[in-house]
Residue frames as a rotation matrix with the C-alpha (Angstrom) as fourth column:
UNK 1
-0.015 0.995 -0.098 -31.12
-0.441 0.081 0.894 -32.20
0.897 0.057 0.438 -89.22
UNK 2
-0.418 -0.119 0.901 -32.05
-0.909 0.050 -0.415 -32.90
0.005 -0.992 -0.129 -85.61
UNK 3
-0.137 0.368 -0.920 -32.73
-0.149 0.910 0.386 -36.47
0.979 0.190 -0.070 -84.56
UNK 4
-0.255 0.149 0.955 -34.40
-0.967 -0.064 -0.248 -37.60
0.024 -0.987 0.160 -81.34
UNK 5
-0.191 0.117 -0.975 -34.38
-0.246 0.955 0.163 -41.28
0.950 0.271 -0.153 -80.37
UNK 6
0.223 0.381 0.897 -36.31
-0.961 -0.070 0.269 -42.49
0.165 -0.922 0.351 -77.34
UNK 7
-0.281 -0.247 -0.928 -35.55
-0.091 0.969 -0.230 -45.65
0.955 0.020 -0.294 -75.41
UNK 8
-0.946 -0.217 0.243 -36.40
-0.261 0.063 -0.963 -47.28
0.194 -0.974 -0.116 -72.10
UNK 9
-0.060 0.992 0.112 -40.06
-0.987 -0.076 0.143 -48.09
0.150 -0.102 0.983 -72.59
UNK 10
-0.833 -0.199 -0.516 -41.53
-0.195 0.979 -0.064 -51.48
0.517 0.047 -0.854 -71.78
UNK 11
0.265 0.916 -0.300 -44.03
-0.029 0.318 0.948 -53.45
0.964 -0.243 0.111 -69.73
UNK 12
-0.857 -0.504 0.108 -44.14
-0.091 -0.059 -0.994 -52.86
0.507 -0.862 0.005 -65.99
UNK 13
-0.203 0.792 -0.576 -46.54
0.876 0.410 0.253 -53.67
0.436 -0.453 -0.777 -63.18
UNK 14
0.543 0.484 0.686 -48.50
0.090 -0.846 0.525 -50.94
0.835 -0.223 -0.503 -61.47
UNK 15
0.975 -0.220 -0.012 -46.37
-0.036 -0.214 0.976 -49.33
-0.217 -0.952 -0.217 -58.80
UNK 16
0.371 -0.881 0.293 -43.18
0.846 0.451 0.285 -49.99
-0.383 0.142 0.913 -60.71
UNK 17
0.407 -0.366 -0.837 -40.68
-0.195 -0.930 0.311 -47.65
-0.892 0.037 -0.450 -62.32
UNK 18
0.492 -0.369 0.789 -39.17
0.864 0.316 -0.391 -46.96
-0.105 0.874 0.474 -65.71
UNK 19
0.074 -0.510 -0.857 -36.60
0.060 -0.856 0.514 -44.49
-0.995 -0.090 -0.032 -66.96
UNK 20
0.786 0.219 0.578 -36.98
0.586 0.033 -0.809 -43.12
-0.196 0.975 -0.103 -70.45
UNK 21
-0.210 -0.868 -0.450 -34.07
0.324 -0.496 0.806 -41.63
-0.923 0.023 0.385 -72.36
UNK 22
0.890 0.394 0.231 -34.01
0.358 -0.288 -0.888 -39.44
-0.283 0.873 -0.397 -75.44
UNK 23
-0.141 -0.990 -0.018 -30.72
0.607 -0.101 0.788 -39.16
-0.782 0.101 0.615 -77.30
UNK 24
0.853 0.466 -0.233 -30.43
0.151 -0.648 -0.746 -36.16
-0.499 0.602 -0.624 -79.58
UNK 25
-0.291 -0.930 0.224 -28.12
0.668 -0.030 0.744 -35.16
-0.685 0.366 0.630 -82.40
UNK 26
-0.309 0.078 0.948 -27.90
0.909 -0.267 0.319 -32.53
0.278 0.960 0.012 -85.07
UNK 27
0.497 0.468 0.731 -28.73
0.198 -0.881 0.429 -29.56
0.845 -0.069 -0.530 -82.89
UNK 28
-0.626 -0.685 0.372 -27.10
-0.155 -0.359 -0.921 -27.55
0.764 -0.634 0.119 -80.15
UNK 29
-0.280 0.614 -0.738 -28.83
0.661 0.681 0.315 -29.41
0.696 -0.400 -0.596 -77.32
UNK 30
-0.455 0.062 -0.888 -28.65
0.843 -0.292 -0.453 -26.88
-0.287 -0.955 0.080 -74.51
UNK 31
-0.987 0.077 -0.144 -30.08
-0.119 -0.941 0.316 -24.14
-0.112 0.329 0.938 -76.75
UNK 32
-0.398 0.891 -0.220 -33.51
-0.378 0.060 0.924 -25.78
0.836 0.451 0.313 -76.73
UNK 33
-0.317 0.457 0.831 -36.06
-0.867 0.215 -0.450 -26.53
-0.385 -0.863 0.328 -74.07
UNK 34
-0.824 0.016 -0.566 -37.17
-0.268 0.869 0.415 -30.15
0.498 0.494 -0.712 -74.22
UNK 35
-0.194 0.822 0.535 -40.37
-0.966 -0.065 -0.250 -31.95
-0.171 -0.566 0.807 -73.37
UNK 36
-0.991 0.077 0.111 -42.06
0.087 0.992 0.089 -35.29
-0.104 0.098 -0.990 -72.96
UNK 37
-0.261 0.951 -0.164 -45.53
-0.963 -0.268 -0.022 -35.95
-0.065 0.152 0.986 -74.32
UNK 38
-0.882 0.001 0.472 -47.65
-0.036 0.997 -0.068 -39.08
-0.470 -0.077 -0.879 -74.46
UNK 39
-0.338 0.797 -0.500 -50.51
-0.921 -0.171 0.350 -40.51
0.194 0.579 0.792 -76.47
UNK 40
-0.588 0.261 0.765 -52.79
-0.258 0.836 -0.484 -43.24
-0.767 -0.482 -0.425 -75.20
UNK 41
-0.872 0.287 0.397 -54.87
0.490 0.526 0.695 -45.38
-0.009 0.800 -0.599 -77.59
UNK 42
-0.032 0.953 0.301 -57.82
0.927 -0.085 0.366 -43.42
0.375 0.290 -0.881 -78.92
UNK 43
0.666 0.219 -0.713 -56.69
0.575 -0.759 0.304 -40.17
-0.475 -0.613 -0.631 -77.29
UNK 44
0.862 -0.361 0.355 -54.83
0.016 -0.682 -0.732 -37.08
0.506 0.636 -0.582 -78.38
UNK 45
-0.068 -0.962 -0.263 -51.21
0.687 0.146 -0.712 -36.34
0.724 -0.229 0.651 -77.57
UNK 46
0.897 0.424 0.121 -50.82
0.181 -0.603 0.777 -34.68
0.403 -0.675 -0.618 -74.18
UNK 47
0.148 -0.843 0.517 -48.13
-0.544 -0.506 -0.669 -32.83
0.826 -0.182 -0.533 -72.29
UNK 48
0.620 -0.047 -0.784 -46.26
0.559 0.727 0.399 -34.74
0.551 -0.685 0.477 -69.60
UNK 49
0.588 -0.518 -0.621 -43.22
0.500 -0.370 0.783 -32.68
-0.635 -0.771 0.042 -68.62
UNK 50
0.739 -0.406 0.537 -40.78
0.354 -0.444 -0.823 -30.07
0.573 0.799 -0.184 -69.88
UNK 51
0.440 -0.697 -0.567 -37.37
0.705 -0.123 0.698 -28.72
-0.556 -0.707 0.437 -68.95
UNK 52
0.889 -0.142 -0.436 -35.55
-0.290 -0.911 -0.293 -25.52
-0.355 0.387 -0.851 -69.84
UNK 53
0.731 -0.640 -0.237 -32.34
-0.161 0.177 -0.971 -25.45
0.664 0.748 0.027 -71.83
UNK 54
-0.214 -0.846 0.487 -30.19
-0.736 -0.188 -0.650 -25.10
0.642 -0.498 -0.583 -68.73
UNK 55
-0.317 0.194 -0.928 -32.23
0.393 0.918 0.057 -27.63
0.863 -0.347 -0.367 -66.77
UNK 56
-0.978 -0.201 -0.050 -33.01
0.133 -0.424 -0.896 -25.09
0.159 -0.883 0.441 -64.09
UNK 57
-0.472 0.881 0.020 -36.74
-0.790 -0.413 -0.453 -24.90
-0.391 -0.229 0.891 -64.74
UNK 58
-0.981 0.191 -0.026 -39.23
0.165 0.903 0.397 -27.73
0.099 0.385 -0.917 -65.10
UNK 59
-0.360 0.931 0.065 -42.96
-0.929 -0.351 -0.120 -28.24
-0.089 -0.103 0.991 -65.57
UNK 60
-0.993 0.072 0.095 -45.23
0.070 0.997 -0.024 -31.22
-0.096 -0.017 -0.995 -65.05
UNK 61
-0.283 0.955 -0.086 -48.77
-0.261 0.010 0.965 -32.23
0.923 0.295 0.247 -65.85
UNK 62
-0.043 0.342 0.939 -50.87
-0.987 -0.161 0.013 -32.51
0.156 -0.926 0.344 -62.71
UNK 63
0.843 0.506 -0.180 -51.43
-0.493 0.862 0.116 -36.20
0.214 -0.009 0.977 -63.38
UNK 64
0.550 -0.712 -0.437 -47.71
0.453 0.694 -0.560 -37.02
0.702 0.110 0.704 -63.05
UNK 65
0.146 -0.510 0.848 -46.55
-0.543 -0.757 -0.362 -34.43
0.827 -0.408 -0.388 -60.54
UNK 66
0.256 -0.149 0.955 -44.74
-0.947 0.161 0.279 -36.06
-0.196 -0.976 -0.100 -57.63
UNK 67
0.704 0.021 0.710 -44.24
-0.020 1.000 -0.009 -39.32
-0.710 -0.008 0.704 -59.55
UNK 68
0.663 -0.455 0.594 -42.23
0.731 0.221 -0.646 -38.33
0.162 0.862 0.480 -62.63
UNK 69
0.467 -0.591 -0.658 -38.96
0.077 -0.714 0.696 -36.43
-0.881 -0.376 -0.288 -62.78
UNK 70
0.911 -0.195 0.364 -37.53
0.359 -0.063 -0.931 -34.85
0.205 0.979 0.012 -65.91
UNK 71
0.459 -0.823 -0.334 -33.82
-0.024 -0.387 0.922 -34.16
-0.888 -0.415 -0.197 -66.26
UNK 72
0.975 -0.221 0.028 -31.21
0.032 0.014 -0.999 -33.55
0.220 0.975 0.021 -68.93
UNK 73
0.331 -0.942 -0.062 -27.50
0.440 0.096 0.893 -34.06
-0.835 -0.323 0.445 -69.37
UNK 74
0.884 0.071 -0.462 -26.30
-0.299 -0.673 -0.676 -31.37
-0.359 0.736 -0.574 -71.75
UNK 75
-0.129 -0.989 -0.068 -22.85
-0.818 0.067 0.572 -32.93
-0.561 0.129 -0.817 -71.94
UNK 76
-0.735 -0.100 0.671 -24.41
0.114 0.957 0.268 -36.14
-0.669 0.273 -0.692 -73.29
UNK 77
-0.769 0.495 -0.405 -27.16
-0.625 -0.448 0.640 -34.46
0.135 0.745 0.653 -75.35
UNK 78
-0.662 0.494 -0.563 -29.69
0.364 0.869 0.335 -36.66
0.655 0.017 -0.756 -73.58
UNK 79
-0.328 0.704 0.630 -33.07
-0.830 -0.534 0.164 -36.06
0.452 -0.469 0.759 -71.99
UNK 80
-0.904 0.009 -0.427 -34.52
0.182 0.912 -0.367 -38.33
0.386 -0.410 -0.827 -69.30
UNK 81
-0.023 0.883 0.468 -37.86
-0.787 -0.305 0.536 -39.07
0.616 -0.356 0.702 -67.68
UNK 82
-0.960 -0.231 -0.160 -37.83
-0.062 0.731 -0.680 -41.05
0.274 -0.642 -0.716 -64.45
UNK 83
-0.091 0.995 0.032 -41.26
-0.661 -0.084 0.745 -42.53
0.744 0.047 0.666 -63.89
UNK 84
-0.976 -0.214 -0.047 -42.14
-0.091 0.590 -0.803 -43.94
0.200 -0.779 -0.595 -60.48
UNK 85
-0.610 0.781 0.134 -45.35
-0.008 0.163 -0.987 -45.28
-0.792 -0.603 -0.093 -58.95
UNK 86
-0.915 0.201 -0.349 -46.66
-0.379 -0.139 0.915 -46.05
0.135 0.970 0.203 -62.41
UNK 87
-0.285 0.917 0.280 -50.38
-0.321 0.184 -0.929 -46.48
-0.903 -0.354 0.241 -62.91
UNK 88
-0.196 0.295 0.935 -52.40
0.756 0.653 -0.047 -48.23
-0.624 0.698 -0.351 -65.60
UNK 89
0.800 0.600 -0.016 -53.49
0.470 -0.644 -0.604 -44.82
-0.373 0.475 -0.797 -66.88
UNK 90
0.229 -0.801 -0.553 -49.86
-0.482 -0.587 0.651 -43.98
-0.846 0.117 -0.520 -67.65
UNK 91
-0.128 -0.234 0.964 -49.98
0.582 0.769 0.264 -46.53
-0.803 0.595 0.038 -70.48
UNK 92
0.857 0.316 -0.406 -49.18
-0.101 -0.669 -0.736 -44.68
-0.504 0.672 -0.542 -73.71
UNK 93
0.364 -0.793 0.489 -46.59
0.881 0.122 -0.458 -44.04
0.303 0.597 0.742 -76.36
UNK 94
0.624 -0.249 -0.740 -44.15
0.367 -0.743 0.559 -41.50
-0.690 -0.621 -0.372 -74.95
UNK 95
0.555 -0.388 0.736 -42.49
0.709 -0.244 -0.662 -38.95
0.436 0.889 0.139 -77.23
UNK 96
-0.044 -0.564 -0.824 -39.64
0.663 -0.634 0.398 -36.58
-0.747 -0.529 0.402 -76.58
UNK 97
0.615 0.314 0.723 -39.68
0.753 -0.508 -0.419 -33.25
0.236 0.802 -0.549 -78.34
UNK 98
-0.414 -0.814 -0.407 -37.43
0.842 -0.513 0.168 -30.25
-0.346 -0.273 0.898 -78.80
UNK 99
0.704 0.523 -0.480 -38.28
0.318 -0.837 -0.445 -26.57
-0.635 0.161 -0.756 -79.10
UNK 100
0.792 -0.416 0.446 -36.53
0.368 -0.257 -0.894 -24.57
0.487 0.872 -0.051 -81.83
UNK 101
-0.164 -0.944 -0.287 -32.97
0.942 -0.064 -0.329 -23.42
0.292 -0.324 0.900 -81.20
UNK 102
-0.803 -0.198 0.562 -33.01
0.063 -0.966 -0.251 -20.37
0.593 -0.166 0.788 -78.97
UNK 103
0.234 0.921 0.312 -36.31
-0.549 -0.140 0.824 -21.28
0.802 -0.364 0.473 -77.32
UNK 104
-0.635 -0.678 -0.370 -34.88
-0.070 0.528 -0.847 -22.22
0.769 -0.512 -0.383 -73.95
UNK 105
-0.648 0.454 0.611 -37.94
-0.751 -0.252 -0.610 -21.69
-0.122 -0.855 0.504 -71.75
UNK 106
-0.860 0.344 0.376 -40.32
0.265 0.932 -0.246 -24.50
-0.435 -0.112 -0.893 -70.88
UNK 107
-0.525 0.776 -0.350 -43.56
-0.845 -0.426 0.324 -24.86
0.103 0.466 0.879 -72.79
UNK 108
-0.527 0.448 0.722 -46.54
-0.127 0.799 -0.588 -27.16
-0.840 -0.402 -0.364 -72.30
UNK 109
0.431 0.750 -0.502 -47.86
-0.535 -0.236 -0.811 -26.48
-0.727 0.618 0.300 -75.81
UNK 110
0.338 -0.261 0.904 -47.40
0.522 0.852 0.051 -29.12
-0.783 0.455 0.424 -78.51
UNK 111
0.864 0.111 0.491 -47.28
0.495 -0.356 -0.792 -26.55
0.087 0.928 -0.363 -81.31
UNK 112
0.809 -0.584 0.062 -44.20
-0.586 -0.795 0.157 -24.91
-0.042 -0.163 -0.986 -79.77
UNK 113
0.068 -0.772 0.632 -42.05
-0.212 0.608 0.765 -28.00
-0.975 -0.186 -0.122 -80.38
UNK 114
0.479 0.119 -0.870 -40.61
-0.840 -0.226 -0.493 -28.50
-0.255 0.967 -0.009 -83.84
UNK 115
-0.329 -0.598 -0.731 -38.78
-0.697 0.676 -0.240 -31.82
0.638 0.430 -0.639 -83.57
UNK 116
0.473 0.624 0.621 -40.12
-0.867 0.456 0.202 -35.14
-0.157 -0.634 0.757 -82.35
UNK 117
-0.720 -0.640 0.269 -38.86
-0.603 0.769 0.214 -38.64
-0.344 -0.008 -0.939 -81.70
UNK 118
-0.597 0.454 -0.661 -40.54
-0.395 0.551 0.735 -41.78
0.698 0.700 -0.149 -82.95
UNK 119
0.302 0.748 0.591 -41.94
-0.884 -0.012 0.467 -42.67
0.357 -0.663 0.658 -79.54
UNK 120
-0.802 -0.477 -0.360 -41.47
-0.270 0.827 -0.493 -45.52
0.532 -0.298 -0.792 -77.07
UNK 121
0.165 0.954 -0.252 -44.29
-0.191 0.281 0.940 -47.67
0.968 -0.107 0.229 -75.72
UNK 122
-0.880 -0.265 0.395 -44.94
-0.430 0.089 -0.898 -47.76
0.203 -0.960 -0.192 -71.98
UNK 123
0.035 0.895 -0.445 -47.44
-0.242 0.440 0.865 -50.34
0.970 0.077 0.232 -70.78
UNK 124
-0.766 -0.203 0.610 -48.46
-0.622 -0.008 -0.783 -50.55
0.163 -0.979 -0.120 -67.13
UNK 125
-0.334 0.636 -0.696 -50.34
0.108 0.759 0.642 -53.65
0.936 0.139 -0.322 -66.08
UNK 126
-0.159 0.381 0.911 -52.77
-0.880 -0.474 0.045 -53.44
0.448 -0.794 0.411 -63.17
């Protein structure tokens, strides 16, 4: 059974940076595209970024493009999200997610991910 565990969230001032990590186990990591999603209070879960199984292809929401960078280390079975120039509107619970094994292409669609972490809180103070 696949497990995804996020870490790296916290409280940061606007303009600051955080790096989220997502450690995975129980699945052949490089055989799945991975993604980051977030959910702010009172709002639905939204796409943030995704990366292909090889790491060669990425996608970003317009709201984070140029500020966030997704990456993965297939040798360590770990997904990352480097977040720079953080804004108050980035405040949310951030979730990592995995597509099913064999689905190696990026997707921005929540329904195309079948495994989720428990989430890590990111709070940006203005």
